KETORGU-322948 format. One record per residue (C-alpha): x, y, z; residue in one letter. Coordinates in steps of 0.25 Angstrom, whole numbers, plus 5000, padded with zeros to 4 digits. Each point is the difference from the previous one (the first is absolute). Example, Ala and Ser with C-alpha at 12.3 -4.5 7.8 and 13.67 -1.06 7.14 Angstrom:
! KETORGU-322948
504949825031A;500650144998S;
This chain:
! KETORGU-322948
450346704972M;498849974992L;500250074987V;498749964992S;498849915001L;499449954987H;498649935001V;499249944989R;498649925001N;500050005015L;498650015006A;499550144995L;501350044995I;500149984985E;501450064999E;500750105008T;501550045003E;500450095011V;501450055004F;500350025014F;501050105006Q;500950015012P;499450055013G;498549995004L;499149954989N;498550025003I;498949934993L;498550055002T;498749984993G;498549985002E;499649875008T;499949894990G;500950064990A;501149895001G;501050055009K;500249875007S;500149934987V;501250094996I;500849965012L;499449865000G;500649984986S;501450035006V;499849895010A;499549914989L;501350034992A;500849975012L;499449865002G;498750015007A;498949904997K;499450024987A;498549974997D;499449984986R;498950105004D;501150115000M;500150004985I;499250114993R;498749954994T;500249964985G;501549995001A;500949874999E;501050055011Y;500450115009A;501450065000L;500750075011I;501550064998E;500850075011L;501350074997T;500950035012F;501350075002E;500849895008G;501150015011S;501349924999E;499449915010E;498849974991V;501049984988R;500849905009E;498749925002A;499750004985L;501449944998R;499849905011R;498749964992M;500849994987D;499250114994L;500450124992P;500550125009A;500950084990E;499450145003D;499250075010N;498649974995Q;499249885004I;498749964993I;499049915006L;498949954992Q;498849905002R;499049964990R;498849945006V;499149904992M;498849925004P;500749875004N;501550055002R;500950125001S;501450034995I;501050085008C;501250074994R;501250075006I;500850084990N;499449924989G;500449865006E;498849915004T;500149975015V;499249925010P;499050095009I;500949965012R;501250084994Q;499050124997M;499650005015R;501449995004E;500550124992L;498750085004A;500549995015G;501250094996L;499350104991L;498750045007I;499249995013D;498450004998I;499250055012H;498649964998G;498850045008Q;500049885009H;501549995001D;500050085013S;499449875006Q;501449945001I;500250095012L;498949925007L;500949884999Q;500950005012T;500949894993K;500450114990R;500450105011H;501349935002L;500350004985E;499750154999I;500950035012L;501149924994D;499950084987A;500150135007Y;501249955008A;501049994989E;501650015002K;500449885009E;498749925001L;500049934986P;501449955003R;499649945014V;498749954994K;500749934989E;501049935011A;498849965008Y;499249944989A;501249924996A;500149955015C;498549985000W;500149914988R;501149925006E;499249995013H;498849944992S;500949904993V;500649955013I;498649985006L;499549934989Q;501249905000E;499849975014I;498549984999A;500349904988E;501149925007N;499449995014E;499649854997L;499549895010D;500849885000E;499149914991Q;500050114989T;501550025002R;500349864997K;499149994988R;500750134994E;501349935003I;499649874993S;499550084988L;501250094999A;501049885001E;499249924989F;500150124990E;501550035003R;500449864999D;499249984987E;500850124994I;501349965006E;499949854995E;499850054986A;501450075000N;499650104990L;501050084992Q;499850154995A;499650004985G;499849845000E;498650014996D;500350084987E;501149904996Q;499149885003L;498950064991E;501050024989R;500549855002D;498649945001Y;499650084987R;501249954993R;499849865004M;498549994997V;500350064986N;501349924998G;499649924988R;499550124992K;501250085004I;500949884995A;499349984987E;500150154997T;501550015004L;500449884991N;499350064988L;500750135003V;501349935002H;499949944986G;499650124993L;501150085006T;501149894999G;500849924990E;499549865002E;498850014991E;500850044988G;499250124997N;500050075014G;500350155002A;501449965006G;500449924988E;499550104989L;500650125008T;501349935000G;500049974985R;499750144997A;501150055009L;501049904992R;499550064987E;500150145004L;501449985006S;500549954986Q;499550124993A;500750095010L;501349974993S;499450074988C;499550125007D;500550065013D;498750085002G;499349875003L;500749995014G;498950075008Q;499049904994L;500849885003V;500250055015Q;498550025001L;499749874995L;501049935009A;499450075012D;498649944996V;500649864998D;500750015014G;498650055006L;499349884994L;501049905005N;499950065014D;498549994999F;500049864996N;501049965011R;499150075010A;498749924995V;500849875001S;500450035014E;498650045004Y;499449874994L;501049925008S;499650075013D;498549984997L;500149855003E;499249965013F;499249895005D;498649985006E;500550005014E;500750134998Q;498750064995L;499249945012S;501050065010E;499950144994T;498549995000E;499949965014N;501050105005R;499250114992L;498749955007N;500650015014T;500550144997V;498750054994N;499249945012H;500950085010L;499850124992K;498549985000D;500049995015K;501150105004Y;500350104990G;500050034985S;501549994999T;501149915006I;500650135007E;498650025007E;499949855004V;501450015006L;499650135007A;498749935005Y;500949895006A;500850115007E;498850065006Q;499549875005K;501349985007N;499950135007Q;498549975004E;500549875005L;501150075009D;498950095005R;499049895003L;501149915007L;500450125008H;498750065002Q;500150065014E;501450064997E;499550064987W;498850065007L;500850055011E;500950074990Q;498850064993K;499550055013R;501350075003R;499950064986E;498650055003L;500450065013S;501150084993E;499150044989N;499050055011E;501050085007K;500450074987M;498550024997L;499850065013A;501150104998Q;499550044986L;498650015005A;500550095011Q;500750094990S;498750004991L;499250055013T;501050115003A;500050054986L;498549994999R;499950075013T;500950124995K;499250004987A;498750005007A;500350135008Q;500350074987G;498849944993F;499150055011Q;500550145000K;500050014984D;498649945000M;499450095011E;500650124992S;499449954987A;498749985006L;499950135007Q;500250064986D;498849924995M;499050095009N;499849905011F;499550085012L;500849915009H;500949894997V;500949915008E;500749894992F;500849885007Q;500749884995V;499849885010S;501249914999L;499849875008T;500749865001Q;499549874996K;500349885009D;500749934988S;500850034988F;499450034986G;500450024986A;500150155003E;500649995014G;499250015013K;499450134998D;498550044999E;499650144995V;498750065001V;499750154997F;499250075010L;499350144998I;499150105007S;499350114992T;499250065012N;500550075012P;499949925013G;499849874992E;501149895002P;500749954988V;499449874994K;500349914988P;499750074987L;499049894997A;499250045012A;499850154997I;500450044986A;498950044990S;500249994985G;500350154999G;501049995011E;500749884994L;500250074987S;500750115007R;500849915008I;500449924988M;500450134993L;500850055012A;500749865000L;500450024985K;500550145002T;501049955011I;500449884993T;500250064986A;501550025002K;500149855002Q;499249974988E;500849964987K;498750014992I;499850134992G;498550004998T;498950005010F;498549994996I;498950045009F;498649964996D;499050095008E;500950035012I;499050105004D;498949905004A;499350055013G;500750145001I;499650144997S;500350155003G;501350035007K;500449855001T;500050004985A;501050114999W;500949935010K;499949874991V;500350094988S;501250055007E;500549865003K;499849964985L;500850134996G;501149965009I;500149864994L;500050064986G;501350075003R;500849875000T;499049904993H;499150004989Q;498550005005I;498849964992I;498750035008C;498549984998I;499250105008T;498650075001H;500550115009L;500450144995P;501050025011Q;500849884995I;499850034985A;500550145003A;501449955004M;500249934987A;501250024992D;499349944988H;498549994999H;499349904992F;498549994997Y;499349864997I;498750014992E;498949914995K;499450034987N;498849944993A;499849994985T;498949944992D;500449855003H;501150005010S;500650065013T;501550045001A;500950055011T;501150104997T;501150065008I;500650144997T;501050095007E;499350135004L;500650144997S;500050105012E;498750064996A;499349874999D;500649955013S;499450125007L;498649964994K;500249865005E;500350055014L;498850084999A;499149884996R;500749925012L;499650115009S;498549974997G;499750134992A;498849994992A;500550104990Q;501350054996L;499950155005T;501150105001E;500049995015S;500049845000V;501250014990L;500750105009A;499849915012N;500649894992A;501250094997K;500250045014E;500049855004M;501049974989K;500950125005D;499949955014L;500549864996A;501150074992E;500550085012K;499949875009K;500949934989K;501050115001Q;500150005015N;
């Protein structure tokens, strides 16, 4: 649920904050007051495209902050994104500046992609033109599948995996159906690359050892000079080396031990130092003896290292990758040398795959056919409640000749809204006002499948009036029982159904204009209903009519 909206320096809004409530939240106001800007700010915070012209004149930035109460599913999504999800509150913030914008979720800066991903779990914004998706027949299958929950997702997932395998096999066959000349050329290249690697007889980790050996040989003279100096400084040959001086100190201290038993610990410590120095000096001597090498050994190491690096440049960044490439070439050679047998095996795999695809596609068709029956019935019932004089709704489910990513089914929604007229595709007959009602009917019957808690409707009342407006308000009231609804409207019939009524107003001062939003009291809500009804003056009879409209709406909600 959307708990609050805080907006600063956006279009005509200097700064405003509104706290939304559960149920049906209605927003009204004069034309041009900024109603769409309020809800547009929600879309902007959720990742919609930002324009520098949105920033209020004279301001350096615009700020939009949304606070949600999140479900466990939303908190799990936050954890997958490695974002804070300790409590039930989720704060989305977007700061829009002339050349960039910054998005934050619970205080953590995130890419706009993550903001949009999370938005899909929090809120569904239905704008004035979103009903047009009903005219896109390719979306009808998606809508039907969303309605048909239960078994369908499992079968769709199995079909999708089988379809991916089908696509891979087809691609492999297409890439390997080579003519004889091309096949021979591919064989020659694969043999050359495989032989070049195998002849090198590479060993895992060899490159690292070669690098160490080569570096040691190239710097051998400098290393030898350093070690000879160190050997002298720590040994006994020079007469004043650390080894000789430590030994002398140990002898002197040992003689003093007979005079004072308390010197025993010091003698032992110095003896340990003397032993370590002797061990170190012998290790240096051994290293120096192993350091001897000739120019031929350096040349061999350099040549081997060049060979290894050449193969790594061509076939992989490590020896393991180079060896894996050689194995890949062996497999490729086997396939090329036995091309017909390999292709025949792939064709058998394709045949088995298509049998499985056919079975899964048939299961999808059966599930969709069953779902279509319930969908037709529910849509007709919902549309009849929308004050259509006559309505007949059908789901046309036909089969394509070939498999597709979603199966073999094609779905088209058909409707007739006039007695005696045959059903036709939605795109052929539905007007703008009818589309809005059809979309609202769709939302009411699919709400139970929706995991999103908040729906926003921007002027769902376009193209309707009178009794039809009452029917639309009833449907919004029904949705408001299970979901949070935020709706912009110009119609008093819809505003009367509000659980919470907000008024958006534009005020002009000496030097600027600002939009504000406030929640109306019961008395002020009645005045706003009277204004929406077209009353020139707020007389007692006009207010009484507004009160009657509000009471009627309350009775409908109770029923």
